[in-house]
N, C-alpha and C positions, 0 to 999 in steps of 0.2 A: 226259878231257875233261870239263869240267862247264858246264852251260848253265843260265841261269835263264829259266824259263818260266812265264808266267802262263796258267793254263787256266781259262776260265770253265766252270764246272761247276754245275748248278741244284740239287744235292741238298742242299747245306749252307746252312742258312737262318740259323743263330743262331751267335753269336760262341763260338770254341774248340769247335764241334761236331765231334768227332773219330769218331764212331761210324760215319760214312760213308766213312772212309779206305780200308776193304778195297774198297769199291765203287769208289772213284775209282781205285785201284790196278788193279782188274780192267778197267776202262774204258781206262786208259792202255796196259794190256797188249794189249788188242784192237786198239789203234791202233799196236802196234809199239813201245811204250816199255815195256820189261820191267824195267830196272833203274833205277827211279826213286826218289829220296829226296824225301819230301816234308817240306819244313822250316816251311812256314807255310800256314794255311789262314785265308782272311780272307773273311768274306761281304759283299757289297756288293750294293746295289740295280742291276739292269742298266738300269731305265728310270727314273731319279730324277724326271724332269720329266713322265712321261707319264700322263695321266688319262683317264677315259672320254670327255671332251671334246677330247682331243688334248694337244698340246705347250703347256706353260706359256711 
């Protein structure tokens, strides 16, 4: 059974940053997901419209 899941994970900040993949796998294993295939990692801004003054 295969499932596509997007996991918001705050450690990868740059494009194609894969050095954190072992940490991601460890965090997923702690959540009970042991045999996970990481196909793609994409960084994105969680709050693209948020500033110190509030939402734009």
